[in-house]
A tleap script that builds the chain and sets N, CA, C and O, in Angstrom:
source leaprc.protein.ff14SB
mol = sequence {
  NMET ILE LYS HIE ILE VAL LEU PHE GLN LEU
  ARG GLN ASP ILE SER ALA GLU THR ARG SER
  ALA VAL MET HIE THR PHE LYS GLN ALA ILE
  GLU ALA LEU PRO HIE SER ILE PRO CYS ILE
  ARG GLN ILE HIE VAL GLY PHE ASN VAL ASN
  PRO ALA GLU LYS TRP ASP VAL CYS LEU GLU
  SER THR PHE ASP THR LEU ALA ASP VAL ASN
  THR TYR ALA VAL HIE PRO ASP HIE LYS ALA
  ALA ALA GLN HIE PHE VAL PRO TYR VAL ALA
  GLY ARG ALA CYS THR ASP PHE GLU CVAL
}
set mol.1.N position { 7.805 -17.270 -5.470 }
set mol.1.CA position { 7.633 -16.039 -4.691 }
set mol.1.C position { 6.658 -15.183 -5.461 }
set mol.1.O position { 6.380 -15.296 -6.655 }
set mol.2.N position { 6.077 -14.118 -4.404 }
set mol.2.CA position { 4.817 -13.406 -5.021 }
set mol.2.C position { 5.308 -12.192 -5.302 }
set mol.2.O position { 6.264 -11.919 -4.577 }
set mol.3.N position { 5.027 -11.358 -6.072 }
set mol.3.CA position { 4.489 -10.265 -6.128 }
set mol.3.C position { 3.716 -9.237 -5.933 }
set mol.3.O position { 3.562 -8.498 -6.906 }
set mol.4.N position { 3.186 -8.973 -4.970 }
set mol.4.CA position { 2.011 -8.214 -4.678 }
set mol.4.C position { 2.121 -6.549 -5.167 }
set mol.4.O position { 3.079 -5.911 -4.731 }
set mol.5.N position { 1.424 -6.067 -5.806 }
set mol.5.CA position { 1.398 -4.664 -6.314 }
set mol.5.C position { -0.165 -4.146 -5.935 }
set mol.5.O position { -1.218 -4.751 -6.135 }
set mol.6.N position { 0.005 -3.051 -5.428 }
set mol.6.CA position { -1.430 -2.046 -5.311 }
set mol.6.C position { -1.202 -0.760 -5.675 }
set mol.6.O position { -0.241 -0.119 -5.249 }
set mol.7.N position { -2.065 -0.306 -6.479 }
set mol.7.CA position { -2.358 1.006 -6.857 }
set mol.7.C position { -3.245 1.675 -6.430 }
set mol.7.O position { -4.346 1.199 -6.709 }
set mol.8.N position { -3.290 2.959 -5.635 }
set mol.8.CA position { -4.294 3.715 -5.228 }
set mol.8.C position { -4.394 4.983 -5.825 }
set mol.8.O position { -3.463 5.554 -6.392 }
set mol.9.N position { -5.527 5.411 -5.691 }
set mol.9.CA position { -5.964 6.658 -6.358 }
set mol.9.C position { -6.645 7.349 -5.363 }
set mol.9.O position { -7.600 6.816 -4.797 }
set mol.10.N position { -6.203 8.679 -5.025 }
set mol.10.CA position { -6.867 9.549 -3.679 }
set mol.10.C position { -8.025 10.184 -4.330 }
set mol.10.O position { -8.184 10.312 -5.544 }
set mol.11.N position { -8.878 10.597 -3.315 }
set mol.11.CA position { -10.261 11.395 -3.737 }
set mol.11.C position { -9.382 12.911 -4.232 }
set mol.11.O position { -8.362 13.424 -3.771 }
set mol.12.N position { -10.291 13.320 -5.366 }
set mol.12.CA position { -9.740 14.723 -5.928 }
set mol.12.C position { -10.290 15.762 -4.887 }
set mol.12.O position { -9.766 16.876 -4.900 }
set mol.13.N position { -11.121 15.553 -4.144 }
set mol.13.CA position { -11.661 16.480 -3.197 }
set mol.13.C position { -11.061 16.748 -1.943 }
set mol.13.O position { -11.655 17.394 -1.080 }
set mol.14.N position { -9.586 16.160 -1.743 }
set mol.14.CA position { -8.964 16.620 -0.589 }
set mol.14.C position { -7.843 17.826 -1.037 }
set mol.14.O position { -7.653 18.159 -2.207 }
set mol.15.N position { -7.253 18.316 -0.048 }
set mol.15.CA position { -6.392 19.307 -0.246 }
set mol.15.C position { -5.152 18.812 -0.400 }
set mol.15.O position { -4.875 17.668 -0.038 }
set mol.16.N position { -4.211 19.694 -0.999 }
set mol.16.CA position { -2.577 18.967 -1.272 }
set mol.16.C position { -2.166 18.461 -0.100 }
set mol.16.O position { -1.802 17.306 0.124 }
set mol.17.N position { -2.264 19.683 0.893 }
set mol.17.CA position { -1.425 19.460 2.245 }
set mol.17.C position { -2.002 18.438 2.707 }
set mol.17.O position { -1.168 17.627 3.111 }
set mol.18.N position { -3.357 18.002 2.872 }
set mol.18.CA position { -4.061 16.517 3.072 }
set mol.18.C position { -3.454 15.559 2.543 }
set mol.18.O position { -2.824 14.788 3.267 }
set mol.19.N position { -3.495 15.381 1.186 }
set mol.19.CA position { -3.210 14.610 0.491 }
set mol.19.C position { -1.453 14.000 0.805 }
set mol.19.O position { -1.297 12.805 1.057 }
set mol.20.N position { -0.264 14.935 0.754 }
set mol.20.CA position { 0.727 14.560 0.866 }
set mol.20.C position { 0.717 13.982 2.637 }
set mol.20.O position { 1.056 12.813 2.820 }
set mol.21.N position { 0.423 14.623 3.555 }
set mol.21.CA position { 0.212 13.931 4.931 }
set mol.21.C position { -0.322 12.618 4.977 }
set mol.21.O position { 0.291 11.749 5.598 }
set mol.22.N position { -1.551 12.327 4.308 }
set mol.22.CA position { -2.140 10.745 3.945 }
set mol.22.C position { -0.947 9.873 3.621 }
set mol.22.O position { -0.513 8.845 4.142 }
set mol.23.N position { -0.518 10.675 2.503 }
set mol.23.CA position { 0.477 9.400 1.502 }
set mol.23.C position { 1.473 9.134 2.366 }
set mol.23.O position { 1.649 7.930 2.554 }
set mol.24.N position { 2.414 10.106 3.145 }
set mol.24.CA position { 3.247 10.042 4.222 }
set mol.24.C position { 3.084 9.107 5.331 }
set mol.24.O position { 3.583 8.013 5.595 }
set mol.25.N position { 2.426 9.695 5.770 }
set mol.25.CA position { 1.700 8.598 7.010 }
set mol.25.C position { 1.573 7.329 6.735 }
set mol.25.O position { 1.836 6.542 7.644 }
set mol.26.N position { 1.094 6.741 5.278 }
set mol.26.CA position { 0.604 5.603 4.776 }
set mol.26.C position { 1.926 4.886 4.716 }
set mol.26.O position { 2.082 3.768 5.207 }
set mol.27.N position { 2.885 5.567 4.095 }
set mol.27.CA position { 4.254 5.085 3.504 }
set mol.27.C position { 4.814 4.434 4.777 }
set mol.27.O position { 4.974 3.253 5.085 }
set mol.28.N position { 5.100 5.777 5.521 }
set mol.28.CA position { 5.656 5.189 7.040 }
set mol.28.C position { 5.176 3.691 7.637 }
set mol.28.O position { 5.923 2.726 7.799 }
set mol.29.N position { 3.529 3.757 7.963 }
set mol.29.CA position { 3.365 2.560 8.685 }
set mol.29.C position { 3.168 1.561 7.630 }
set mol.29.O position { 3.022 0.445 8.128 }
set mol.30.N position { 3.121 1.565 6.581 }
set mol.30.CA position { 3.455 0.198 5.570 }
set mol.30.C position { 4.451 -0.410 5.687 }
set mol.30.O position { 4.589 -1.618 5.877 }
set mol.31.N position { 5.462 0.644 5.547 }
set mol.31.CA position { 6.927 -0.056 5.572 }
set mol.31.C position { 7.786 -0.380 7.020 }
set mol.31.O position { 8.970 -0.704 7.101 }
set mol.32.N position { 6.879 -0.201 8.057 }
set mol.32.CA position { 7.457 -0.447 9.172 }
set mol.32.C position { 6.721 -2.082 9.540 }
set mol.32.O position { 7.089 -2.776 10.488 }
set mol.33.N position { 5.917 -2.365 8.815 }
set mol.33.CA position { 5.402 -3.655 9.006 }
set mol.33.C position { 6.150 -4.841 9.039 }
set mol.33.O position { 5.874 -5.658 9.918 }
set mol.34.N position { 7.133 -5.105 8.162 }
set mol.34.CA position { 8.211 -6.132 8.444 }
set mol.34.C position { 8.417 -6.487 9.840 }
set mol.34.O position { 8.536 -7.661 10.189 }
set mol.35.N position { 8.470 -5.368 10.761 }
set mol.35.CA position { 9.034 -5.814 12.021 }
set mol.35.C position { 7.854 -6.788 12.897 }
set mol.35.O position { 8.110 -7.522 13.852 }
set mol.36.N position { 6.635 -6.575 12.327 }
set mol.36.CA position { 5.732 -7.205 13.191 }
set mol.36.C position { 5.124 -8.174 12.325 }
set mol.36.O position { 4.586 -9.124 12.893 }
set mol.37.N position { 5.092 -8.137 11.022 }
set mol.37.CA position { 4.454 -9.261 10.175 }
set mol.37.C position { 5.989 -9.994 9.253 }
set mol.37.O position { 6.632 -9.530 8.311 }
set mol.38.N position { 6.138 -11.207 9.984 }
set mol.38.CA position { 7.469 -11.917 9.348 }
set mol.38.C position { 7.351 -12.218 7.955 }
set mol.38.O position { 8.317 -12.101 7.200 }
set mol.39.N position { 6.132 -12.629 7.538 }
set mol.39.CA position { 6.242 -13.472 6.256 }
set mol.39.C position { 6.395 -12.293 4.933 }
set mol.39.O position { 6.540 -12.642 3.761 }
set mol.40.N position { 6.328 -10.842 5.395 }
set mol.40.CA position { 6.995 -9.660 4.314 }
set mol.40.C position { 8.226 -9.897 4.060 }
set mol.40.O position { 9.023 -9.859 4.997 }
set mol.41.N position { 8.661 -10.184 2.789 }
set mol.41.CA position { 9.916 -10.259 2.428 }
set mol.41.C position { 10.662 -9.068 2.217 }
set mol.41.O position { 11.800 -8.781 2.586 }
set mol.42.N position { 9.801 -8.404 1.539 }
set mol.42.CA position { 10.165 -6.837 0.904 }
set mol.42.C position { 8.728 -6.015 0.839 }
set mol.42.O position { 7.637 -6.560 0.669 }
set mol.43.N position { 8.960 -4.507 1.020 }
set mol.43.CA position { 7.702 -3.801 1.381 }
set mol.43.C position { 8.169 -2.479 1.029 }
set mol.43.O position { 9.008 -1.922 1.736 }
set mol.44.N position { 7.647 -1.875 -0.110 }
set mol.44.CA position { 7.927 -0.533 -0.430 }
set mol.44.C position { 6.428 0.393 -0.741 }
set mol.44.O position { 5.362 -0.204 -0.890 }
set mol.45.N position { 6.492 1.384 -0.786 }
set mol.45.CA position { 5.762 2.280 -0.966 }
set mol.45.C position { 5.995 3.598 -1.913 }
set mol.45.O position { 6.660 4.475 -1.362 }
set mol.46.N position { 5.685 3.798 -2.857 }
set mol.46.CA position { 6.241 4.859 -3.965 }
set mol.46.C position { 5.185 5.773 -3.994 }
set mol.46.O position { 4.127 5.389 -3.497 }
set mol.47.N position { 5.236 6.823 -4.436 }
set mol.47.CA position { 4.182 8.204 -4.741 }
set mol.47.C position { 4.890 8.467 -6.333 }
set mol.47.O position { 6.057 8.626 -6.691 }
set mol.48.N position { 3.263 8.419 -7.261 }
set mol.48.CA position { 3.565 8.856 -8.494 }
set mol.48.C position { 4.117 10.009 -9.022 }
set mol.48.O position { 3.429 10.921 -8.563 }
set mol.49.N position { 4.948 10.458 -9.707 }
set mol.49.CA position { 5.391 11.842 -10.330 }
set mol.49.C position { 5.118 12.074 -11.182 }
set mol.49.O position { 5.458 13.167 -11.635 }
set mol.50.N position { 4.352 11.210 -11.917 }
set mol.50.CA position { 3.813 11.748 -13.517 }
set mol.50.C position { 2.313 12.099 -13.214 }
set mol.50.O position { 1.472 11.305 -12.793 }
set mol.51.N position { 2.093 13.649 -13.551 }
set mol.51.CA position { 0.906 13.731 -13.252 }
set mol.51.C position { -0.225 13.595 -14.744 }
set mol.51.O position { -1.210 14.313 -14.914 }
set mol.52.N position { 0.180 12.642 -15.563 }
set mol.52.CA position { -0.553 12.226 -16.737 }
set mol.52.C position { -1.220 10.959 -16.277 }
set mol.52.O position { -2.137 10.470 -16.936 }
set mol.53.N position { -0.747 10.368 -15.069 }
set mol.53.CA position { -1.295 8.923 -14.699 }
set mol.53.C position { -2.443 9.262 -13.418 }
set mol.53.O position { -2.385 10.126 -12.543 }
set mol.54.N position { -3.295 8.415 -13.638 }
set mol.54.CA position { -4.185 8.631 -12.733 }
set mol.54.C position { -3.876 8.037 -11.169 }
set mol.54.O position { -4.457 8.367 -10.135 }
set mol.55.N position { -2.795 7.071 -11.329 }
set mol.55.CA position { -2.549 6.217 -9.596 }
set mol.55.C position { -1.795 7.054 -8.773 }
set mol.55.O position { -0.730 7.423 -9.267 }
set mol.56.N position { -2.067 7.469 -7.608 }
set mol.56.CA position { -1.139 8.407 -6.893 }
set mol.56.C position { -0.084 7.331 -5.813 }
set mol.56.O position { 0.896 7.832 -5.262 }
set mol.57.N position { -0.355 6.169 -5.659 }
set mol.57.CA position { 0.339 5.572 -4.615 }
set mol.57.C position { 0.288 4.083 -4.972 }
set mol.57.O position { -0.733 3.457 -5.256 }
set mol.58.N position { 1.680 3.553 -4.912 }
set mol.58.CA position { 1.826 2.113 -5.220 }
set mol.58.C position { 2.589 1.433 -4.327 }
set mol.58.O position { 3.742 1.782 -4.073 }
set mol.59.N position { 2.104 0.575 -3.866 }
set mol.59.CA position { 2.572 -0.340 -2.955 }
set mol.59.C position { 3.179 -1.641 -3.492 }
set mol.59.O position { 2.478 -2.349 -4.215 }
set mol.60.N position { 4.271 -1.961 -3.228 }
set mol.60.CA position { 4.775 -2.910 -4.050 }
set mol.60.C position { 5.499 -3.863 -2.727 }
set mol.60.O position { 6.268 -3.311 -1.940 }
set mol.61.N position { 5.232 -4.996 -2.629 }
set mol.61.CA position { 5.506 -6.073 -1.760 }
set mol.61.C position { 5.989 -7.676 -2.224 }
set mol.61.O position { 5.457 -8.083 -3.257 }
set mol.62.N position { 6.811 -8.467 -1.635 }
set mol.62.CA position { 7.108 -9.605 -2.178 }
set mol.62.C position { 6.935 -10.582 -0.715 }
set mol.62.O position { 7.203 -10.260 0.443 }
set mol.63.N position { 6.488 -11.645 -1.151 }
set mol.63.CA position { 6.001 -12.837 -0.361 }
set mol.63.C position { 6.688 -13.971 -0.763 }
set mol.63.O position { 7.249 -13.893 -1.856 }
set mol.64.N position { 6.784 -15.071 -0.101 }
set mol.64.CA position { 6.990 -16.445 -0.510 }
set mol.64.C position { 5.959 -17.266 -1.227 }
set mol.64.O position { 6.233 -18.199 -1.981 }
set mol.65.N position { 4.619 -16.801 -0.902 }
set mol.65.CA position { 3.437 -17.490 -1.198 }
set mol.65.C position { 2.407 -16.746 -1.236 }
set mol.65.O position { 2.435 -15.633 -0.711 }
set mol.66.N position { 1.406 -17.178 -1.806 }
set mol.66.CA position { -0.247 -16.551 -1.882 }
set mol.66.C position { -0.665 -16.510 -0.564 }
set mol.66.O position { -1.211 -15.534 -0.051 }
set mol.67.N position { -0.387 -17.679 0.058 }
set mol.67.CA position { -1.030 -17.469 1.552 }
set mol.67.C position { -0.574 -16.759 2.330 }
set mol.67.O position { -1.295 -16.277 3.203 }
set mol.68.N position { 1.117 -16.396 2.237 }
set mol.68.CA position { 1.593 -15.321 3.009 }
set mol.68.C position { 1.180 -13.857 2.854 }
set mol.68.O position { 1.255 -13.083 3.808 }
set mol.69.N position { 0.634 -13.385 1.344 }
set mol.69.CA position { -0.114 -12.531 0.735 }
set mol.69.C position { -1.344 -12.447 1.754 }
set mol.69.O position { -1.618 -11.469 2.450 }
set mol.70.N position { -1.993 -13.593 1.708 }
set mol.70.CA position { -3.630 -13.468 2.558 }
set mol.70.C position { -3.054 -13.177 4.246 }
set mol.70.O position { -3.196 -12.161 4.928 }
set mol.71.N position { -2.592 -14.055 4.477 }
set mol.71.CA position { -2.076 -13.842 5.986 }
set mol.71.C position { -1.645 -12.264 6.280 }
set mol.71.O position { -2.036 -11.771 7.338 }
set mol.72.N position { -0.905 -11.516 5.433 }
set mol.72.CA position { -0.528 -10.534 5.648 }
set mol.72.C position { -1.927 -9.184 5.234 }
set mol.72.O position { -1.869 -8.060 5.733 }
set mol.73.N position { -2.874 -9.539 4.434 }
set mol.73.CA position { -3.710 -8.546 4.279 }
set mol.73.C position { -5.026 -8.958 5.445 }
set mol.73.O position { -6.044 -8.269 5.516 }
set mol.74.N position { -4.833 -9.966 6.156 }
set mol.74.CA position { -5.825 -9.929 7.557 }
set mol.74.C position { -5.011 -9.475 8.752 }
set mol.74.O position { -5.653 -8.999 9.689 }
set mol.75.N position { -3.908 -9.538 8.841 }
set mol.75.CA position { -3.124 -9.190 10.134 }
set mol.75.C position { -3.677 -7.703 10.450 }
set mol.75.O position { -3.899 -6.841 9.600 }
set mol.76.N position { -3.835 -7.593 11.698 }
set mol.76.CA position { -4.263 -6.830 12.512 }
set mol.76.C position { -3.223 -5.328 12.427 }
set mol.76.O position { -3.799 -4.241 12.475 }
set mol.77.N position { -2.242 -5.361 12.346 }
set mol.77.CA position { -1.380 -4.454 11.819 }
set mol.77.C position { -1.264 -3.769 10.845 }
set mol.77.O position { -0.846 -2.618 10.725 }
set mol.78.N position { -1.732 -4.656 9.948 }
set mol.78.CA position { -1.771 -4.397 8.345 }
set mol.78.C position { -2.905 -3.472 8.192 }
set mol.78.O position { -2.694 -2.377 7.671 }
set mol.79.N position { -4.425 -3.885 8.704 }
set mol.79.CA position { -5.433 -3.187 8.994 }
set mol.79.C position { -4.752 -1.825 9.707 }
set mol.79.O position { -4.489 -0.816 9.053 }
set mol.80.N position { -4.589 -1.911 10.669 }
set mol.80.CA position { -4.124 -0.379 11.500 }
set mol.80.C position { -3.427 0.389 10.680 }
set mol.80.O position { -3.665 1.597 10.686 }
set mol.81.N position { -2.417 -0.153 9.800 }
set mol.81.CA position { -1.611 0.947 8.979 }
set mol.81.C position { -2.349 1.338 7.678 }
set mol.81.O position { -1.892 2.140 6.863 }
set mol.82.N position { -3.410 0.763 7.570 }
set mol.82.CA position { -4.211 1.148 6.341 }
set mol.82.C position { -5.430 2.135 6.892 }
set mol.82.O position { -5.883 3.024 6.171 }
set mol.83.N position { -5.885 1.908 8.157 }
set mol.83.CA position { -7.326 2.269 8.857 }
set mol.83.C position { -7.511 4.017 8.418 }
set mol.83.O position { -8.615 4.498 8.165 }
set mol.84.N position { -6.314 4.759 8.393 }
set mol.84.CA position { -6.481 6.423 8.334 }
set mol.84.C position { -6.205 6.499 6.961 }
set mol.84.O position { -6.342 7.696 6.706 }
set mol.85.N position { -5.852 5.830 5.781 }
set mol.85.CA position { -5.375 5.853 4.386 }
set mol.85.C position { -6.624 5.636 3.846 }
set mol.85.O position { -6.935 6.440 2.967 }
set mol.86.N position { -7.521 4.687 4.145 }
set mol.86.CA position { -8.599 3.908 3.581 }
set mol.86.C position { -9.586 5.358 3.221 }
set mol.86.O position { -9.926 5.528 2.050 }
set mol.87.N position { -9.898 6.101 4.007 }
set mol.87.CA position { -11.248 7.056 3.680 }
set mol.87.C position { -10.952 8.168 2.766 }
set mol.87.O position { -11.728 9.037 2.368 }
set mol.88.N position { -9.419 7.966 2.436 }
set mol.88.CA position { -8.791 9.288 1.298 }
set mol.88.C position { -8.790 8.521 -0.343 }
set mol.88.O position { -8.513 9.068 -1.410 }
set mol.89.N position { -9.207 7.058 -0.094 }
set mol.89.CA position { -8.981 6.308 -1.325 }
set mol.89.C position { -10.310 6.423 -2.308 }
set mol.89.O position { -11.489 6.264 -1.992 }
set mol.90.N position { -9.786 6.724 -3.507 }
set mol.90.CA position { -11.243 6.839 -4.781 }
set mol.90.C position { -11.198 5.594 -5.479 }
set mol.90.O position { -12.148 5.170 -6.136 }
set mol.91.N position { -9.893 4.888 -5.321 }
set mol.91.CA position { -9.556 3.705 -6.406 }
set mol.91.C position { -9.087 2.911 -5.851 }
set mol.91.O position { -8.716 3.285 -4.738 }
set mol.92.N position { -8.838 1.628 -6.133 }
set mol.92.CA position { -7.681 0.642 -5.844 }
set mol.92.C position { -8.019 -0.624 -7.043 }
set mol.92.O position { -9.052 -1.178 -7.419 }
set mol.93.N position { -6.387 -0.756 -7.443 }
set mol.93.CA position { -6.290 -1.851 -8.316 }
set mol.93.C position { -5.272 -2.792 -7.565 }
set mol.93.O position { -4.424 -2.322 -6.807 }
set mol.94.N position { -5.381 -3.992 -7.784 }
set mol.94.CA position { -4.214 -5.091 -7.598 }
set mol.94.C position { -3.981 -6.496 -8.331 }
set mol.94.O position { -4.799 -7.116 -9.011 }
set mol.95.N position { -2.883 -6.785 -8.075 }
set mol.95.CA position { -2.551 -7.767 -8.736 }
set mol.95.C position { -1.355 -8.515 -8.162 }
set mol.95.O position { -0.462 -7.850 -7.638 }
set mol.96.N position { -1.266 -9.777 -8.213 }
set mol.96.CA position { -0.572 -10.518 -7.493 }
set mol.96.C position { -0.008 -11.619 -8.625 }
set mol.96.O position { -0.637 -12.489 -9.227 }
set mol.97.N position { 1.460 -11.246 -8.694 }
set mol.97.CA position { 2.155 -12.784 -9.907 }
set mol.97.C position { 3.407 -13.308 -9.381 }
set mol.97.O position { 4.138 -12.613 -8.676 }
set mol.98.N position { 3.644 -14.349 -9.654 }
set mol.98.CA position { 4.718 -14.931 -9.562 }
set mol.98.C position { 6.056 -14.577 -9.957 }
set mol.98.O position { 6.141 -14.210 -11.129 }
set mol.99.N position { 7.181 -14.591 -9.257 }
set mol.99.CA position { 8.491 -13.961 -9.866 }
set mol.99.C position { 9.399 -15.436 -9.806 }
set mol.99.O position { 10.565 -15.460 -10.201 }
savepdb mol mol.pdb
quit
């Protein structure tokens, strides 16, 4: 199995209200994806609660294979779920590892 972890840092120039709305909308859209992308075994979006850390959002997901991760990455429903989030992102880090 493959664990796919993505960390996002949001732009500093957006208001707290916009930040919260964007994060919650992204969470809802991403966590609905298993209904339309069957290769997703598990997916969860969490929000950082430690102000000393720079990453705001963590996406944690599990797939059977790296090929499944790649299928998910280019799936139109995944792209649609991310399209309103991406303009607010200042930084992104990703890792994929076997579990």
